[in-house]
C-alpha positions, 0 to 999 in steps of 0.5 A: 784939076778942080778948076778944069772939072768945074769949067767942063761941068759949068759949060754942060749946064749952060748948054742944057739951060740954053737948049731948054728955054724954060730951064732954070739952073739952081743958084747953089753950084753944090746942090746935092739934089739937082742942077736945075728945073724945067717947069716942075721937073728936076734935072741933072747934067753930066759932062763926060767922055764916052767910055769906048769899051761900053759905049756908055757914060760911066758914073761913080757911086757917089752920084747915084743918089742924086741921079736917082732923085731927078726926073731928067738926066742929061749927058753932054759928051766931051769930044775926042777931037774938036771937030766932034763938037759937044753932043747933048743927050737925054738919058731915057728911063735913066732910073732903070736903063743902066748897067751896074759894075765894079771898077777898081773897087768902086761901084759904078754905072754905065748909061749906054748911048743906045738908051740916050736920045741925041738932042743936038750938037754945039760947035761954038768956042766952048767945044775947045774950052771943054776939050782943052780942060778935058785933056788937062784932067785926062787919066788915061791919055786917050788924047795922045 
């Protein structure tokens, strides 16, 4: 399971690095402050499925400090089917444009798609890699 999550996250970071030619990924995969820098701005990348109910990207409380500490927050949307591709988003005003809630006893945030700027779509072989790895760690069997 950890390998699948690692693969998905790594591909998401690769995509942002390719999209912004000035992006420099951090050397430390476990950096608790950022995934990288674009010029003098720090950024974080989350490669997640979109929650159907809220139409937002759900983030666990363990990530709040990291997200609040970066200048730019990117989401890479995991596809529901391969034809969807991987869609890259920039969360606009991510420090204030989220909804807080509790889910199964955890504090969570939803970053609504309506506050995300679509940057592009990727349709190469990485779509299937992310899709397959997402199926392997899916908790709610939405792929059935």
